[in-house]
CHARMM-style PDB file with segment names, atoms N, HN, CA, C and O in Angstrom:
ATOM      1  N   MET     1      24.794   3.532 -46.705  1.00  0.00      PROA
ATOM      2  CA  MET     1      24.250   2.265 -47.234  1.00  0.00      PROA
ATOM      3  C   MET     1      25.261   1.590 -48.175  1.00  0.00      PROA
ATOM      4  O   MET     1      25.994   2.198 -48.954  1.00  0.00      PROA
ATOM      5  N   ALA     2      25.213   0.346 -48.017  1.00  0.00      PROA
ATOM      6  HN  ALA     2      24.618  -0.148 -47.384  1.00  0.00      PROA
ATOM      7  CA  ALA     2      26.212  -0.595 -48.695  1.00  0.00      PROA
ATOM      8  C   ALA     2      26.029  -0.504 -50.176  1.00  0.00      PROA
ATOM      9  O   ALA     2      24.918  -0.140 -50.560  1.00  0.00      PROA
ATOM     10  N   LYS     3      26.985  -0.790 -51.106  1.00  0.00      PROA
ATOM     11  HN  LYS     3      27.888  -1.085 -50.793  1.00  0.00      PROA
ATOM     12  CA  LYS     3      26.866  -0.748 -52.461  1.00  0.00      PROA
ATOM     13  C   LYS     3      26.405  -2.067 -52.845  1.00  0.00      PROA
ATOM     14  O   LYS     3      26.938  -3.048 -52.327  1.00  0.00      PROA
ATOM     15  N   PRO     4      25.400  -2.213 -53.766  1.00  0.00      PROA
ATOM     16  CA  PRO     4      24.999  -3.484 -54.303  1.00  0.00      PROA
ATOM     17  C   PRO     4      26.035  -4.235 -55.040  1.00  0.00      PROA
ATOM     18  O   PRO     4      26.722  -3.707 -55.914  1.00  0.00      PROA
ATOM     19  N   LEU     5      26.153  -5.593 -54.648  1.00  0.00      PROA
ATOM     20  HN  LEU     5      25.595  -6.022 -53.938  1.00  0.00      PROA
ATOM     21  CA  LEU     5      27.102  -6.406 -55.175  1.00  0.00      PROA
ATOM     22  C   LEU     5      26.648  -6.825 -56.797  1.00  0.00      PROA
ATOM     23  O   LEU     5      25.554  -7.214 -57.206  1.00  0.00      PROA
ATOM     24  N   GLU     6      27.741  -6.621 -57.434  1.00  0.00      PROA
ATOM     25  HN  GLU     6      28.630  -6.305 -57.101  1.00  0.00      PROA
ATOM     26  CA  GLU     6      27.527  -7.121 -59.003  1.00  0.00      PROA
ATOM     27  C   GLU     6      28.351  -8.188 -59.231  1.00  0.00      PROA
ATOM     28  O   GLU     6      29.573  -8.066 -59.153  1.00  0.00      PROA
ATOM     29  N   VAL     7      27.742  -9.364 -59.541  1.00  0.00      PROA
ATOM     30  HN  VAL     7      26.749  -9.463 -59.604  1.00  0.00      PROA
ATOM     31  CA  VAL     7      28.533 -10.511 -60.009  1.00  0.00      PROA
ATOM     32  C   VAL     7      28.383 -10.879 -61.431  1.00  0.00      PROA
ATOM     33  O   VAL     7      27.320 -11.262 -61.919  1.00  0.00      PROA
ATOM     34  N   ASP     8      29.583 -10.735 -62.127  1.00  0.00      PROA
ATOM     35  HN  ASP     8      30.447 -10.424 -61.731  1.00  0.00      PROA
ATOM     36  CA  ASP     8      29.384 -10.922 -63.603  1.00  0.00      PROA
ATOM     37  C   ASP     8      29.614 -12.331 -63.758  1.00  0.00      PROA
ATOM     38  O   ASP     8      29.914 -13.036 -62.794  1.00  0.00      PROA
ATOM     39  N   ASP     9      29.459 -12.877 -65.196  1.00  0.00      PROA
ATOM     40  HN  ASP     9      29.215 -12.304 -65.979  1.00  0.00      PROA
ATOM     41  CA  ASP     9      29.790 -14.270 -65.519  1.00  0.00      PROA
ATOM     42  C   ASP     9      31.150 -14.825 -65.194  1.00  0.00      PROA
ATOM     43  O   ASP     9      31.320 -16.010 -64.910  1.00  0.00      PROA
ATOM     44  N   ILE    10      32.123 -13.923 -65.245  1.00  0.00      PROA
ATOM     45  HN  ILE    10      31.985 -12.960 -65.476  1.00  0.00      PROA
ATOM     46  CA  ILE    10      33.619 -14.478 -64.772  1.00  0.00      PROA
ATOM     47  C   ILE    10      33.545 -14.767 -63.407  1.00  0.00      PROA
ATOM     48  O   ILE    10      33.937 -15.885 -63.071  1.00  0.00      PROA
ATOM     49  N   TRP    11      33.101 -13.959 -62.489  1.00  0.00      PROA
ATOM     50  HN  TRP    11      32.782 -13.051 -62.762  1.00  0.00      PROA
ATOM     51  CA  TRP    11      33.209 -14.351 -61.037  1.00  0.00      PROA
ATOM     52  C   TRP    11      32.146 -15.393 -60.710  1.00  0.00      PROA
ATOM     53  O   TRP    11      32.372 -16.143 -59.760  1.00  0.00      PROA
ATOM     54  N   THR    12      30.875 -15.536 -61.480  1.00  0.00      PROA
ATOM     55  HN  THR    12      30.693 -14.928 -62.252  1.00  0.00      PROA
ATOM     56  CA  THR    12      30.141 -16.734 -61.154  1.00  0.00      PROA
ATOM     57  C   THR    12      30.881 -18.006 -61.523  1.00  0.00      PROA
ATOM     58  O   THR    12      30.892 -18.979 -60.769  1.00  0.00      PROA
ATOM     59  N   GLN    13      31.547 -17.982 -62.789  1.00  0.00      PROA
ATOM     60  HN  GLN    13      31.538 -17.192 -63.402  1.00  0.00      PROA
ATOM     61  CA  GLN    13      32.311 -19.288 -63.058  1.00  0.00      PROA
ATOM     62  C   GLN    13      33.519 -19.533 -62.113  1.00  0.00      PROA
ATOM     63  O   GLN    13      33.838 -20.698 -61.878  1.00  0.00      PROA
ATOM     64  N   ARG    14      34.152 -18.591 -61.604  1.00  0.00      PROA
ATOM     65  HN  ARG    14      33.892 -17.644 -61.795  1.00  0.00      PROA
ATOM     66  CA  ARG    14      35.202 -18.692 -60.654  1.00  0.00      PROA
ATOM     67  C   ARG    14      34.673 -19.340 -59.183  1.00  0.00      PROA
ATOM     68  O   ARG    14      35.303 -20.174 -58.533  1.00  0.00      PROA
ATOM     69  N   ILE    15      33.500 -18.816 -58.854  1.00  0.00      PROA
ATOM     70  HN  ILE    15      32.988 -18.138 -59.383  1.00  0.00      PROA
ATOM     71  CA  ILE    15      32.804 -19.413 -57.607  1.00  0.00      PROA
ATOM     72  C   ILE    15      32.506 -20.820 -57.966  1.00  0.00      PROA
ATOM     73  O   ILE    15      32.837 -21.726 -57.201  1.00  0.00      PROA
ATOM     74  N   LEU    16      31.925 -21.044 -59.040  1.00  0.00      PROA
ATOM     75  HN  LEU    16      31.656 -20.308 -59.661  1.00  0.00      PROA
ATOM     76  CA  LEU    16      31.450 -22.541 -59.390  1.00  0.00      PROA
ATOM     77  C   LEU    16      32.671 -23.393 -59.441  1.00  0.00      PROA
ATOM     78  O   LEU    16      32.550 -24.518 -58.957  1.00  0.00      PROA
ATOM     79  N   ASN    17      33.814 -23.059 -59.936  1.00  0.00      PROA
ATOM     80  HN  ASN    17      33.912 -22.144 -60.330  1.00  0.00      PROA
ATOM     81  CA  ASN    17      34.908 -23.738 -60.122  1.00  0.00      PROA
ATOM     82  C   ASN    17      35.641 -24.101 -58.774  1.00  0.00      PROA
ATOM     83  O   ASN    17      36.317 -25.113 -58.592  1.00  0.00      PROA
ATOM     84  N   SER    18      35.393 -23.108 -57.868  1.00  0.00      PROA
ATOM     85  HN  SER    18      34.843 -22.285 -58.015  1.00  0.00      PROA
ATOM     86  CA  SER    18      35.890 -23.214 -56.443  1.00  0.00      PROA
ATOM     87  C   SER    18      35.098 -24.416 -55.547  1.00  0.00      PROA
ATOM     88  O   SER    18      35.620 -25.224 -54.779  1.00  0.00      PROA
ATOM     89  N   VAL    19      33.723 -24.273 -55.885  1.00  0.00      PROA
ATOM     90  HN  VAL    19      33.299 -23.616 -56.509  1.00  0.00      PROA
ATOM     91  CA  VAL    19      32.826 -25.131 -55.174  1.00  0.00      PROA
ATOM     92  C   VAL    19      32.772 -26.596 -55.882  1.00  0.00      PROA
ATOM     93  O   VAL    19      32.577 -27.626 -55.237  1.00  0.00      PROA
ATOM     94  N   ASN    20      32.975 -26.558 -57.326  1.00  0.00      PROA
ATOM     95  HN  ASN    20      33.134 -25.721 -57.850  1.00  0.00      PROA
ATOM     96  CA  ASN    20      32.921 -27.835 -57.814  1.00  0.00      PROA
ATOM     97  C   ASN    20      33.915 -28.895 -57.363  1.00  0.00      PROA
ATOM     98  O   ASN    20      35.094 -28.563 -57.249  1.00  0.00      PROA
ATOM     99  N   GLY    21      33.551 -30.099 -57.105  1.00  0.00      PROA
ATOM    100  HN  GLY    21      32.592 -30.368 -57.198  1.00  0.00      PROA
ATOM    101  CA  GLY    21      34.558 -31.215 -56.516  1.00  0.00      PROA
ATOM    102  C   GLY    21      34.887 -31.016 -55.099  1.00  0.00      PROA
ATOM    103  O   GLY    21      35.712 -31.798 -54.626  1.00  0.00      PROA
ATOM    104  N   LEU    22      34.444 -30.205 -54.416  1.00  0.00      PROA
ATOM    105  HN  LEU    22      33.774 -29.570 -54.800  1.00  0.00      PROA
ATOM    106  CA  LEU    22      34.606 -30.122 -53.041  1.00  0.00      PROA
ATOM    107  C   LEU    22      33.701 -30.963 -52.130  1.00  0.00      PROA
ATOM    108  O   LEU    22      32.488 -30.797 -52.003  1.00  0.00      PROA
ATOM    109  N   GLU    23      34.454 -31.891 -51.511  1.00  0.00      PROA
ATOM    110  HN  GLU    23      35.439 -32.025 -51.613  1.00  0.00      PROA
ATOM    111  CA  GLU    23      33.684 -32.875 -50.677  1.00  0.00      PROA
ATOM    112  C   GLU    23      33.436 -32.284 -49.212  1.00  0.00      PROA
ATOM    113  O   GLU    23      32.341 -32.245 -48.651  1.00  0.00      PROA
ATOM    114  N   TYR    24      34.543 -31.871 -48.744  1.00  0.00      PROA
ATOM    115  HN  TYR    24      35.432 -31.903 -49.200  1.00  0.00      PROA
ATOM    116  CA  TYR    24      34.525 -31.376 -47.224  1.00  0.00      PROA
ATOM    117  C   TYR    24      35.322 -30.012 -47.290  1.00  0.00      PROA
ATOM    118  O   TYR    24      36.495 -30.059 -47.662  1.00  0.00      PROA
ATOM    119  N   GLY    25      34.806 -28.913 -46.983  1.00  0.00      PROA
ATOM    120  HN  GLY    25      33.853 -28.875 -46.681  1.00  0.00      PROA
ATOM    121  CA  GLY    25      35.482 -27.780 -46.722  1.00  0.00      PROA
ATOM    122  C   GLY    25      34.811 -26.440 -46.812  1.00  0.00      PROA
ATOM    123  O   GLY    25      33.614 -26.438 -46.524  1.00  0.00      PROA
ATOM    124  N   THR    26      35.342 -25.339 -47.148  1.00  0.00      PROA
ATOM    125  HN  THR    26      36.314 -25.341 -47.382  1.00  0.00      PROA
ATOM    126  CA  THR    26      34.716 -24.174 -47.232  1.00  0.00      PROA
ATOM    127  C   THR    26      35.217 -23.297 -48.332  1.00  0.00      PROA
ATOM    128  O   THR    26      36.379 -23.352 -48.732  1.00  0.00      PROA
ATOM    129  N   VAL    27      34.251 -22.429 -48.844  1.00  0.00      PROA
ATOM    130  HN  VAL    27      33.306 -22.384 -48.519  1.00  0.00      PROA
ATOM    131  CA  VAL    27      34.659 -21.422 -49.817  1.00  0.00      PROA
ATOM    132  C   VAL    27      34.223 -20.084 -49.395  1.00  0.00      PROA
ATOM    133  O   VAL    27      33.038 -19.809 -49.210  1.00  0.00      PROA
ATOM    134  N   GLN    28      35.146 -19.292 -49.252  1.00  0.00      PROA
ATOM    135  HN  GLN    28      36.109 -19.515 -49.402  1.00  0.00      PROA
ATOM    136  CA  GLN    28      34.936 -17.860 -48.793  1.00  0.00      PROA
ATOM    137  C   GLN    28      35.116 -16.817 -49.753  1.00  0.00      PROA
ATOM    138  O   GLN    28      36.218 -16.736 -50.296  1.00  0.00      PROA
ATOM    139  N   ILE    29      34.225 -16.014 -50.048  1.00  0.00      PROA
ATOM    140  HN  ILE    29      33.330 -16.079 -49.608  1.00  0.00      PROA
ATOM    141  CA  ILE    29      34.162 -14.914 -50.998  1.00  0.00      PROA
ATOM    142  C   ILE    29      34.408 -13.733 -50.204  1.00  0.00      PROA
ATOM    143  O   ILE    29      33.648 -13.419 -49.288  1.00  0.00      PROA
ATOM    144  N   VAL    30      35.596 -12.957 -50.557  1.00  0.00      PROA
ATOM    145  HN  VAL    30      36.214 -13.212 -51.301  1.00  0.00      PROA
ATOM    146  CA  VAL    30      36.071 -11.824 -49.962  1.00  0.00      PROA
ATOM    147  C   VAL    30      35.494 -10.509 -50.737  1.00  0.00      PROA
ATOM    148  O   VAL    30      35.654 -10.411 -51.954  1.00  0.00      PROA
ATOM    149  N   ILE    31      34.950  -9.701 -50.135  1.00  0.00      PROA
ATOM    150  HN  ILE    31      34.820  -9.781 -49.147  1.00  0.00      PROA
ATOM    151  CA  ILE    31      34.379  -8.502 -50.816  1.00  0.00      PROA
ATOM    152  C   ILE    31      34.982  -7.195 -50.247  1.00  0.00      PROA
ATOM    153  O   ILE    31      35.050  -7.045 -49.027  1.00  0.00      PROA
ATOM    154  N   HSD    32      35.437  -6.214 -51.133  1.00  0.00      PROA
ATOM    155  HN  HSD    32      35.382  -6.336 -52.124  1.00  0.00      PROA
ATOM    156  CA  HSD    32      35.850  -5.045 -50.579  1.00  0.00      PROA
ATOM    157  C   HSD    32      35.149  -4.093 -51.309  1.00  0.00      PROA
ATOM    158  O   HSD    32      35.115  -4.229 -52.532  1.00  0.00      PROA
ATOM    159  N   ASP    33      34.519  -3.048 -50.726  1.00  0.00      PROA
ATOM    160  HN  ASP    33      34.546  -2.938 -49.733  1.00  0.00      PROA
ATOM    161  CA  ASP    33      33.929  -1.890 -51.419  1.00  0.00      PROA
ATOM    162  C   ASP    33      32.907  -2.395 -52.407  1.00  0.00      PROA
ATOM    163  O   ASP    33      32.861  -1.828 -53.499  1.00  0.00      PROA
ATOM    164  N   GLY    34      32.063  -3.414 -52.150  1.00  0.00      PROA
ATOM    165  HN  GLY    34      32.100  -3.874 -51.263  1.00  0.00      PROA
ATOM    166  CA  GLY    34      31.149  -3.886 -53.011  1.00  0.00      PROA
ATOM    167  C   GLY    34      31.450  -4.695 -54.203  1.00  0.00      PROA
ATOM    168  O   GLY    34      30.593  -5.002 -55.030  1.00  0.00      PROA
ATOM    169  N   ARG    35      32.866  -5.081 -54.280  1.00  0.00      PROA
ATOM    170  HN  ARG    35      33.563  -4.832 -53.607  1.00  0.00      PROA
ATOM    171  CA  ARG    35      33.320  -5.953 -55.297  1.00  0.00      PROA
ATOM    172  C   ARG    35      33.930  -7.054 -54.848  1.00  0.00      PROA
ATOM    173  O   ARG    35      34.620  -6.957 -53.833  1.00  0.00      PROA
ATOM    174  N   ILE    36      33.801  -8.253 -55.485  1.00  0.00      PROA
ATOM    175  HN  ILE    36      33.240  -8.333 -56.309  1.00  0.00      PROA
ATOM    176  CA  ILE    36      34.485  -9.597 -54.994  1.00  0.00      PROA
ATOM    177  C   ILE    36      36.023  -9.133 -55.483  1.00  0.00      PROA
ATOM    178  O   ILE    36      36.357  -8.575 -56.528  1.00  0.00      PROA
ATOM    179  N   VAL    37      36.774  -9.536 -54.430  1.00  0.00      PROA
ATOM    180  HN  VAL    37      36.503  -9.989 -53.580  1.00  0.00      PROA
ATOM    181  CA  VAL    37      38.309  -9.345 -54.776  1.00  0.00      PROA
ATOM    182  C   VAL    37      39.137 -10.720 -54.599  1.00  0.00      PROA
ATOM    183  O   VAL    37      40.306 -10.873 -54.954  1.00  0.00      PROA
ATOM    184  N   GLN    38      38.331 -11.678 -53.995  1.00  0.00      PROA
ATOM    185  HN  GLN    38      37.382 -11.554 -53.707  1.00  0.00      PROA
ATOM    186  CA  GLN    38      39.117 -12.745 -53.620  1.00  0.00      PROA
ATOM    187  C   GLN    38      38.211 -13.972 -53.221  1.00  0.00      PROA
ATOM    188  O   GLN    38      37.204 -13.814 -52.530  1.00  0.00      PROA
ATOM    189  N   ILE    39      38.607 -15.173 -53.678  1.00  0.00      PROA
ATOM    190  HN  ILE    39      39.424 -15.301 -54.240  1.00  0.00      PROA
ATOM    191  CA  ILE    39      37.906 -16.502 -53.410  1.00  0.00      PROA
ATOM    192  C   ILE    39      38.960 -17.233 -52.625  1.00  0.00      PROA
ATOM    193  O   ILE    39      40.126 -17.340 -53.005  1.00  0.00      PROA
ATOM    194  N   GLU    40      38.493 -17.719 -51.533  1.00  0.00      PROA
ATOM    195  HN  GLU    40      37.546 -17.633 -51.224  1.00  0.00      PROA
ATOM    196  CA  GLU    40      39.428 -18.666 -50.664  1.00  0.00      PROA
ATOM    197  C   GLU    40      38.925 -20.018 -50.677  1.00  0.00      PROA
ATOM    198  O   GLU    40      37.743 -20.150 -50.358  1.00  0.00      PROA
ATOM    199  N   ARG    41      39.551 -20.995 -50.966  1.00  0.00      PROA
ATOM    200  HN  ARG    41      40.511 -20.888 -51.225  1.00  0.00      PROA
ATOM    201  CA  ARG    41      38.952 -22.453 -50.766  1.00  0.00      PROA
ATOM    202  C   ARG    41      39.854 -23.220 -49.894  1.00  0.00      PROA
ATOM    203  O   ARG    41      41.059 -23.316 -50.126  1.00  0.00      PROA
ATOM    204  N   THR    42      39.230 -23.800 -48.830  1.00  0.00      PROA
ATOM    205  HN  THR    42      38.251 -23.722 -48.642  1.00  0.00      PROA
ATOM    206  CA  THR    42      39.941 -24.612 -47.826  1.00  0.00      PROA
ATOM    207  C   THR    42      39.268 -26.110 -47.941  1.00  0.00      PROA
ATOM    208  O   THR    42      38.084 -26.318 -47.673  1.00  0.00      PROA
ATOM    209  N   GLU    43      40.054 -26.976 -48.313  1.00  0.00      PROA
ATOM    210  HN  GLU    43      41.016 -26.807 -48.530  1.00  0.00      PROA
ATOM    211  CA  GLU    43      39.672 -28.373 -48.534  1.00  0.00      PROA
ATOM    212  C   GLU    43      40.087 -29.292 -47.439  1.00  0.00      PROA
ATOM    213  O   GLU    43      41.258 -29.359 -47.063  1.00  0.00      PROA
ATOM    214  N   ARG    44      39.110 -30.007 -46.923  1.00  0.00      PROA
ATOM    215  HN  ARG    44      38.160 -29.952 -47.228  1.00  0.00      PROA
ATOM    216  CA  ARG    44      39.465 -31.021 -45.902  1.00  0.00      PROA
ATOM    217  C   ARG    44      39.447 -32.419 -46.421  1.00  0.00      PROA
ATOM    218  O   ARG    44      38.503 -32.764 -47.131  1.00  0.00      PROA
ATOM    219  N   LYS    45      40.446 -33.291 -46.118  1.00  0.00      PROA
ATOM    220  HN  LYS    45      41.213 -33.010 -45.541  1.00  0.00      PROA
ATOM    221  CA  LYS    45      40.462 -34.601 -46.401  1.00  0.00      PROA
ATOM    222  C   LYS    45      40.139 -35.449 -45.110  1.00  0.00      PROA
ATOM    223  O   LYS    45      40.760 -35.306 -44.057  1.00  0.00      PROA
ATOM    224  N   ARG    46      39.095 -36.356 -45.294  1.00  0.00      PROA
ATOM    225  HN  ARG    46      38.591 -36.472 -46.150  1.00  0.00      PROA
ATOM    226  CA  ARG    46      38.884 -37.095 -44.079  1.00  0.00      PROA
ATOM    227  C   ARG    46      39.141 -38.672 -44.313  1.00  0.00      PROA
ATOM    228  O   ARG    46      38.683 -39.303 -45.265  1.00  0.00      PROA
ATOM    229  N   PHE    47      39.908 -39.176 -43.339  1.00  0.00      PROA
ATOM    230  HN  PHE    47      40.281 -38.664 -42.565  1.00  0.00      PROA
ATOM    231  CA  PHE    47      40.457 -40.519 -43.403  1.00  0.00      PROA
ATOM    232  C   PHE    47      39.840 -41.216 -42.131  1.00  0.00      PROA
ATOM    233  O   PHE    47      39.796 -40.663 -41.032  1.00  0.00      PROA
ATOM    234  N   GLU    48      39.330 -42.583 -42.408  1.00  0.00      PROA
ATOM    235  HN  GLU    48      39.365 -43.032 -43.301  1.00  0.00      PROA
ATOM    236  CA  GLU    48      38.932 -43.395 -41.182  1.00  0.00      PROA
ATOM    237  C   GLU    48      40.275 -43.895 -40.473  1.00  0.00      PROA
ATOM    238  O   GLU    48      41.268 -44.192 -41.136  1.00  0.00      PROA
ATOM    239  N   ALA    49      40.237 -43.965 -39.140  1.00  0.00      PROA
ATOM    240  HN  ALA    49      39.430 -43.723 -38.601  1.00  0.00      PROA
ATOM    241  CA  ALA    49      41.410 -44.240 -38.374  1.00  0.00      PROA
ATOM    242  C   ALA    49      41.990 -45.690 -38.779  1.00  0.00      PROA
ATOM    243  O   ALA    49      43.204 -45.884 -38.711  1.00  0.00      PROA
ATOM    244  N   GLU    50      41.246 -46.545 -39.136  1.00  0.00      PROA
ATOM    245  HN  GLU    50      40.260 -46.387 -39.192  1.00  0.00      PROA
ATOM    246  CA  GLU    50      41.496 -47.905 -39.466  1.00  0.00      PROA
ATOM    247  C   GLU    50      42.289 -47.917 -40.831  1.00  0.00      PROA
ATOM    248  O   GLU    50      43.104 -48.805 -41.082  1.00  0.00      PROA
ATOM    249  N   THR    51      42.016 -46.917 -41.671  1.00  0.00      PROA
ATOM    250  HN  THR    51      41.354 -46.195 -41.467  1.00  0.00      PROA
ATOM    251  CA  THR    51      42.703 -46.885 -43.053  1.00  0.00      PROA
ATOM    252  C   THR    51      44.097 -46.425 -42.723  1.00  0.00      PROA
ATOM    253  O   THR    51      45.037 -46.923 -43.344  1.00  0.00      PROA
ATOM    254  N   GLY    52      44.323 -45.451 -41.729  1.00  0.00      PROA
ATOM    255  HN  GLY    52      43.560 -45.046 -41.225  1.00  0.00      PROA
ATOM    256  CA  GLY    52      45.680 -45.080 -41.634  1.00  0.00      PROA
ATOM    257  C   GLY    52      46.828 -46.191 -40.870  1.00  0.00      PROA
ATOM    258  O   GLY    52      48.047 -46.245 -41.032  1.00  0.00      PROA
ATOM    259  N   THR    53      46.024 -46.949 -40.077  1.00  0.00      PROA
ATOM    260  HN  THR    53      45.034 -46.906 -39.945  1.00  0.00      PROA
ATOM    261  CA  THR    53      46.802 -48.034 -39.541  1.00  0.00      PROA
ATOM    262  C   THR    53      47.104 -49.135 -40.731  1.00  0.00      PROA
ATOM    263  O   THR    53      48.246 -49.537 -40.953  1.00  0.00      PROA
ATOM    264  N   ARG    54      46.114 -49.511 -41.363  1.00  0.00      PROA
ATOM    265  HN  ARG    54      45.186 -49.184 -41.182  1.00  0.00      PROA
ATOM    266  CA  ARG    54      46.252 -50.370 -42.441  1.00  0.00      PROA
ATOM    267  C   ARG    54      47.316 -49.944 -43.403  1.00  0.00      PROA
ATOM    268  O   ARG    54      48.200 -50.745 -43.704  1.00  0.00      PROA
ATOM    269  N   ASP    55      47.289 -48.660 -43.936  1.00  0.00      PROA
ATOM    270  HN  ASP    55      46.570 -48.009 -43.691  1.00  0.00      PROA
ATOM    271  CA  ASP    55      48.298 -48.145 -44.841  1.00  0.00      PROA
ATOM    272  C   ASP    55      49.659 -48.251 -44.164  1.00  0.00      PROA
ATOM    273  O   ASP    55      50.597 -48.706 -44.818  1.00  0.00      PROA
ATOM    274  N   ARG    56      49.804 -47.930 -43.119  1.00  0.00      PROA
ATOM    275  HN  ARG    56      49.042 -47.560 -42.588  1.00  0.00      PROA
ATOM    276  CA  ARG    56      51.263 -48.018 -42.500  1.00  0.00      PROA
ATOM    277  C   ARG    56      51.673 -49.450 -42.426  1.00  0.00      PROA
ATOM    278  O   ARG    56      52.862 -49.732 -42.577  1.00  0.00      PROA
ATOM    279  N   GLU    57      50.713 -50.451 -42.188  1.00  0.00      PROA
ATOM    280  HN  GLU    57      49.747 -50.222 -42.066  1.00  0.00      PROA
ATOM    281  CA  GLU    57      51.202 -51.900 -42.220  1.00  0.00      PROA
ATOM    282  C   GLU    57      51.589 -52.392 -43.425  1.00  0.00      PROA
ATOM    283  O   GLU    57      52.505 -53.214 -43.447  1.00  0.00      PROA
ATOM    284  N   HSD    58      51.010 -52.009 -44.534  1.00  0.00      PROA
ATOM    285  HN  HSD    58      50.265 -51.342 -44.516  1.00  0.00      PROA
ATOM    286  CA  HSD    58      51.026 -52.290 -45.975  1.00  0.00      PROA
ATOM    287  C   HSD    58      52.304 -51.564 -46.471  1.00  0.00      PROA
ATOM    288  O   HSD    58      52.883 -51.984 -47.473  1.00  0.00      PROA
ATOM    289  N   SER    59      52.736 -50.527 -45.817  1.00  0.00      PROA
ATOM    290  HN  SER    59      52.266 -50.185 -45.004  1.00  0.00      PROA
ATOM    291  CA  SER    59      53.836 -49.707 -46.444  1.00  0.00      PROA
ATOM    292  C   SER    59      55.248 -50.203 -45.791  1.00  0.00      PROA
ATOM    293  O   SER    59      56.345 -49.745 -46.111  1.00  0.00      PROA
ATOM    294  N   GLY    60      55.023 -51.213 -44.826  1.00  0.00      PROA
ATOM    295  HN  GLY    60      54.132 -51.585 -44.566  1.00  0.00      PROA
ATOM    296  CA  GLY    60      56.198 -51.611 -44.158  1.00  0.00      PROA
ATOM    297  C   GLY    60      56.706 -50.747 -43.079  1.00  0.00      PROA
ATOM    298  O   GLY    60      57.826 -50.963 -42.617  1.00  0.00      PROA
ATOM    299  N   VAL    61      55.999 -49.823 -42.656  1.00  0.00      PROA
ATOM    300  HN  VAL    61      55.088 -49.647 -43.031  1.00  0.00      PROA
ATOM    301  CA  VAL    61      56.288 -48.881 -41.636  1.00  0.00      PROA
ATOM    302  C   VAL    61      55.308 -49.177 -40.541  1.00  0.00      PROA
ATOM    303  O   VAL    61      54.085 -49.159 -40.680  1.00  0.00      PROA
ATOM    304  N   ASN    62      56.027 -49.478 -39.330  1.00  0.00      PROA
ATOM    305  HN  ASN    62      57.021 -49.492 -39.217  1.00  0.00      PROA
ATOM    306  CA  ASN    62      55.214 -49.702 -37.992  1.00  0.00      PROA
ATOM    307  C   ASN    62      55.500 -48.730 -37.006  1.00  0.00      PROA
ATOM    308  O   ASN    62      56.358 -47.865 -37.178  1.00  0.00      PROA
ATOM    309  N   ARG    63      54.771 -48.842 -35.912  1.00  0.00      PROA
ATOM    310  HN  ARG    63      54.073 -49.545 -35.773  1.00  0.00      PROA
ATOM    311  CA  ARG    63      54.976 -47.889 -34.825  1.00  0.00      PROA
ATOM    312  C   ARG    63      56.510 -47.827 -34.265  1.00  0.00      PROA
ATOM    313  O   ARG    63      57.148 -46.807 -34.003  1.00  0.00      PROA
ATOM    314  N   GLN    64      56.894 -49.055 -34.160  1.00  0.00      PROA
ATOM    315  HN  GLN    64      56.375 -49.884 -34.373  1.00  0.00      PROA
ATOM    316  CA  GLN    64      58.275 -49.250 -33.439  1.00  0.00      PROA
ATOM    317  C   GLN    64      59.291 -48.607 -34.390  1.00  0.00      PROA
ATOM    318  O   GLN    64      60.193 -47.912 -33.922  1.00  0.00      PROA
ATOM    319  N   GLN    65      59.188 -48.795 -35.591  1.00  0.00      PROA
ATOM    320  HN  GLN    65      58.455 -49.360 -35.971  1.00  0.00      PROA
ATOM    321  CA  GLN    65      60.068 -48.012 -36.652  1.00  0.00      PROA
ATOM    322  C   GLN    65      60.008 -46.564 -36.483  1.00  0.00      PROA
ATOM    323  O   GLN    65      61.051 -45.910 -36.499  1.00  0.00      PROA
ATOM    324  N   ILE    66      58.714 -45.935 -36.300  1.00  0.00      PROA
ATOM    325  HN  ILE    66      57.867 -46.466 -36.287  1.00  0.00      PROA
ATOM    326  CA  ILE    66      58.661 -44.581 -36.185  1.00  0.00      PROA
ATOM    327  C   ILE    66      59.108 -44.157 -34.981  1.00  0.00      PROA
ATOM    328  O   ILE    66      59.740 -43.101 -34.986  1.00  0.00      PROA
ATOM    329  N   ARG    67      58.900 -44.842 -33.709  1.00  0.00      PROA
ATOM    330  HN  ARG    67      58.386 -45.700 -33.706  1.00  0.00      PROA
ATOM    331  CA  ARG    67      59.407 -44.385 -32.513  1.00  0.00      PROA
ATOM    332  C   ARG    67      61.116 -44.381 -32.417  1.00  0.00      PROA
ATOM    333  O   ARG    67      61.758 -43.536 -31.793  1.00  0.00      PROA
ATOM    334  N   LYS    68      61.678 -45.477 -33.151  1.00  0.00      PROA
ATOM    335  HN  LYS    68      61.157 -46.164 -33.659  1.00  0.00      PROA
ATOM    336  CA  LYS    68      63.038 -45.380 -33.291  1.00  0.00      PROA
ATOM    337  C   LYS    68      63.590 -44.380 -33.779  1.00  0.00      PROA
ATOM    338  O   LYS    68      64.641 -43.918 -33.334  1.00  0.00      PROA
ATOM    339  N   ASN    69      62.901 -43.868 -34.847  1.00  0.00      PROA
ATOM    340  HN  ASN    69      62.048 -44.243 -35.208  1.00  0.00      PROA
ATOM    341  CA  ASN    69      63.471 -42.686 -35.650  1.00  0.00      PROA
ATOM    342  C   ASN    69      63.073 -41.330 -35.121  1.00  0.00      PROA
ATOM    343  O   ASN    69      63.455 -40.325 -35.721  1.00  0.00      PROA
ATOM    344  N   SER    70      62.313 -41.238 -34.011  1.00  0.00      PROA
ATOM    345  HN  SER    70      62.003 -42.054 -33.524  1.00  0.00      PROA
ATOM    346  CA  SER    70      62.008 -40.022 -33.275  1.00  0.00      PROA
ATOM    347  C   SER    70      62.790 -39.754 -32.320  1.00  0.00      PROA
ATOM    348  OT1 SER    70      62.610 -38.743 -31.640  1.00  0.00      PROA
TER     349      SER     70
END
């Protein structure tokens, strides 16, 4: 039978800190032998396609310059 997981105030705060402010992504809690040993946060940033094109145009970099340098 698995050991019951005990989550104290320190781990509760760590988990909340990892989740807080996360717009897109995942938080994984790794447990070994009934104890939390690790928290992994993977954050995703989403950008609309038009924004990327507009940003390149405003920065003075265009596709022809990118192709020349490649």
